[in-house]
N, C-alpha and C positions, 0 to 999 in steps of 0.2 A: 606396567610396561607400555611404552609409547609406540603407536603405529606410525608408519611412514607412508609416503605416497607411492612407494614402489610395491606395496602390498602389505600383507599381515606381518612380515618379518620386521622386527624392531631395528632401528639404526644403532641403538646403544643397548644391547642386552644386559640384563642384570644377572650375570653368572661369572664366577671366577675360575671355572674349569677351562684350562687351555684347549682341550678337545672341543668343548662347546664353542669357543671363540673361533677355532679353525673352521668348524662346520658353519658357523654363522657367516664368516667371511666368504666361504665358498657360495653360500646362498645369495649374499648380496652381489657377488660377482656375476652370478647367473642372471639375476634380475637386470644388472647393468648391461650385460651383453645383449639382452633383448631390446634395449633402447638404443644402444650404439656401441660399436666396438671400441675397446680401450684396453687399459692395462692396470693391473694392481700394483700400486707403487710401494706400499708398505703395509704389513699386517703385524700387529703385536698386541699382546694383552696387557692392560685393558684398552689400549688406544691404537687405532689404525686409520690410515688414510686411503680412501678408495677414490681415485681420480675420476673414474667413469661414473660412479654414483653421484659425485658432486656435480659433474657436468650435466648428467641426466636430469637431476633435480632442477638445476638452473634453467635448462632448456624447457622443461615442463612448465616452469613458471614465467617464461618469457612471453612478452606480448606477441600476439599474432599479427603478421603483416601481410596484407594482400596487395598484389601488384597489378596495376591496370596500364596497358600499353595501347594507345590509339595509333593506328597506322593506315596510310593510304598509298598504294602504288610503290611500296618499297619492301617486297617480300624477303629480299636478301638481307636487308638490315634487320628486319624482324626476326629472321632465323638466327642471326648473330646474337641479338639481344636475348632471345629465348634460350640459347645455349648457355649464356652466362648467368641468367637468372635461375636456370634449372640446376646449376652446379654450385649453389651458395653453401657456405659453411653451416648456415641455419636456413632451411628451406622456407620459402614463403608459404603462408596458409593457402594462398591461391594465386595463380597467374591467369589473368583474363585478357585476351586480345580482342580489341574492339575495332572492327574493320568495316569498310563500306561495301566490299564484295568478296567472294571467295577467292578471287584472283590476288587479293592483297595478302593472303595467308602464306606462310612459309611452306616450301615444298616438303619439308621433313616434319610437318606437324604431327603426323602419326607416331613419330618416335617419342612423343611426349604425351602419354595418355591422360595425365592429370591436368594438362593445360586446357582451359576452356576458351571458347571464342564465341563472339556474338557479331552478327551483321546488322547494321543499321544505317541511318542517314549519314551522308558524307559531311565532313567538317570536324575540326578538332574539338570544339566545344560540344557538338552533338554526340560525337563518338565517346568522349569522356563521360558524358551524361548516360549514354547507353551502357557503358561499362559499369557505372555506379548502380544503375537500376537493376542490372543483371548479376550483381555480385552476390553470390549465394553463400560464400564462406563467412563464418563467424570471425570477423577480423576486428582487432582493436585499432589498427592503423591502416590507412589506405595510401599507397605510394603510386603516384603518377610519374611515369618515366617516358621520355621520347623513345622512338624506335631506334634512334642512333646514339643512345646512351649506353656505354659499356661500364658495368659496375665492378667495383672491387669484389673479390670473392667473399668478403665479410660484410658486404653492404647491408643486407637484410638483418643480419645478427646485430650490427651496430645501430641500425635504425630502431630496432626493438629496445635495445638497451638505453638509447638516448631518450626515447619517449617515456620509458619507465622512470628514468631519473628526473624528468621534468614534467610533472603532471599538469602544469599551468601552460604548457606549450600547445598551441592549436595546430601550427604548421611549421615546417622547417625545410630549408635548403641545405644540402651538404657541400662538401668540398669538390670543386672541379679541378681535377689534375691538369686538364687542358680543355679549351673550348674552341671549336673550329667555326663558330657561327659567323665570325667576321673575317674569315680566311677562306681559301679554296676548300677547306674541309680537312679533316684528319682521317687517314685511311684506317681500315679495321686493323691492319697489322701494326701500325704505329700506336693506335689506341690500346691494343692488347699488350704491347711492350710496356707502355706507361703503367697500366694496371698491374702487370706482373711485377714490375720493379717496386711499386708501392706495396704490394702484398708481401714481397720478399723481406721488406724491412719490418722486423718483428717488433712493432711498437705497441705499448699498452693502449687500451681503448680510451679515447678522449671524448667524454660526454659533455664537455663544457660548451657553453653558449658563447659564440664570438661576438654577435651583435644582434640587436632587435631590428626588425625590418618593417616597412610599410606594405610590401608585397613580396611575392616569391617568383623565382625564375622557373618557368614551366617544364624545363627538361628533366628536372629532378625535384619535384615538390611533394612533400610527404605531409599527410594530415591525420590528426586524431579523429577517428571515425565519428565518435559521438558529438564532436564539436562542429562537424560539417552537416549534421542532420538538417534537412530542409533547405540546404543551399545547393544551387546548381550553376553550371557554367551557362553563360548567356548565349543562346543559340542564334541570336541576331548577329553575332560575330561569326560570319560564315567562313567556310574553307579553313585557311590556316589559323583564323581566329586571333589576329594580332592584338596583343594586350589582354587576352582572355585570362591569362594567369594572374595578372595584377587585379583584374576585376573580381575574380573568384576569391583571392586571398583577402582583399579589402573588406569583404563581407564578414570576415571572421575577427576583425579587430576588437569587437566588443565581447568576444567569447574566450579569447586566449591570445597568447603571444605568438607572433610570427618572428622567426629567428633564423640566423645562419649558424651552422656548426660544422666542425671538421670531423664529427663522429663517423660519418659515412662518406664515401668518396667514389668517384668514377670519372669517365671521360665523355664529354659531349662532342661527337664527331662533327656536327654541323653539316651533315650531308645536304647537298643542294637539290638533288633529284626529288621530284614529288611536291615541291613547294609551289606557292602561288606565283603567277606571272608578275613581272615588274609593274605593269599598270595596276593590277589589283592590289599589290602591296603598297604602291605609292598612294592609291586612294585611301587605303586603310590607315596609312600613316597620318593622314589629316583627319578623317572622319571618326575613326575609332576613339582617339583620345578626347575629342570634343563630345562624342556621344557618352563616354564614360564619365566625363566631368559633369555633364548635364544630369546623368543618372545618379551621381554622387559617390561613385566608387573610385574616382581619381581626382586628386587635387587639381584645381584649374591651373595653378601656376606650373605644376609638373606637366600637365597636358600641353600647355603652350610651349614649355621648354623643349619637349621631345618633338613637337611639330616643327618648331623653328630649326632645331638641330638636324632633323632629317631633310627638311626642305633645302637648307643651305648645303648639306653634304651631297645631296643628289645633283643639285645644279653645279656645284663646284667641280664635281668629278664626272660630269656628263661628257665633257670633251675628251677625257682620257679615263674611261671607266675600267674598273677591275674586270678581268675576263669572266669572273663568276657572278657578276652583278649586272642586271639589266637597268642601268642608270637612266637611259632614255625612257624606258617604260615607267620607271618610278616618277620621273619628272612629269610625264603626261598624267599619271595617276594623281600626283600632288595637285596639279591645276584643276583636274576634274573634281577633286575633293574640296578645294577652296571655293570653286564656283557653287557647288552644292551647299557648302557651309554658309556662304554669303546669302543664299536664298532660304536659309533656315531648314535645309533638308539634311538632317543627321540620320542617314540611312545606311548603316554599315553593311546591310544585306545586299546593297546594290552591286557589290563586287561580282556577284554571280552573273550579272548581265554584261560585265565589261570584258 
């Protein structure tokens, strides 16, 4: 007689007595109810299908996903993200908020007793490192999300299934239903409508890989925990940490694949509040790529391409800037960065003094 993971009760009993089968089905149903509510689809002798038992077994074997969200100065966004990550179809193994002060925490944090938080040095790379160091959960996968990322209700479930299907993958980006980073931003109401529409379309899980990548986009980057062992975000990239996501991902290229998939999805609102000033960002647009190229985590050709692109865009739009972009500040920061670069000063941390 085979034992199953639900307890001593065998999944396939060796008995032809119908009464025994009915008793056995009731027992399995009771075990399934302890794990998650469901319904008995069909019971017959000698074959029956118990949907809850099947789902329970699948959930028990699913990879554990821990969520880390770094946030500064945006407690309302953090509250929205927390609400969505706490109502997933498959709950995360842990949700850890990494903030710079208690004022960054959402006001309704007490409503989520299982959510952990840690307070540490300010800056996206530093806060993500603080989160990693303080992650107590036994997780197979670590998911870094921005505080203005609103996930599909099945996001964590599909992250787990994707990484289980691709053991050679070290890191992945999911599908962005919309990205407000280059717009005024997407409101919470608009983002939630997009996610609800996506979830209402009852599509089968798609764990295919769309393409291989050289780096990952930081608003939704997911990593296999064992493959990031010993790798940290570069804390010389201060505050917003421009290009910190590319730097971190590049260190994994010898350990596993970096890919994009549509297995999991969400909306990146691109909220503008709480971000670095135009001068600081403009400086980082010049210095950070050069620093990472010198470090070896960014190809020099790519670094020069994004420097040139941002420099031209800032100057071309400075006379008629977008209302949500400080183009004049970025232009000034660009020139400060160029002067430092020409003097051989690749000092990304200088933005704290600007």
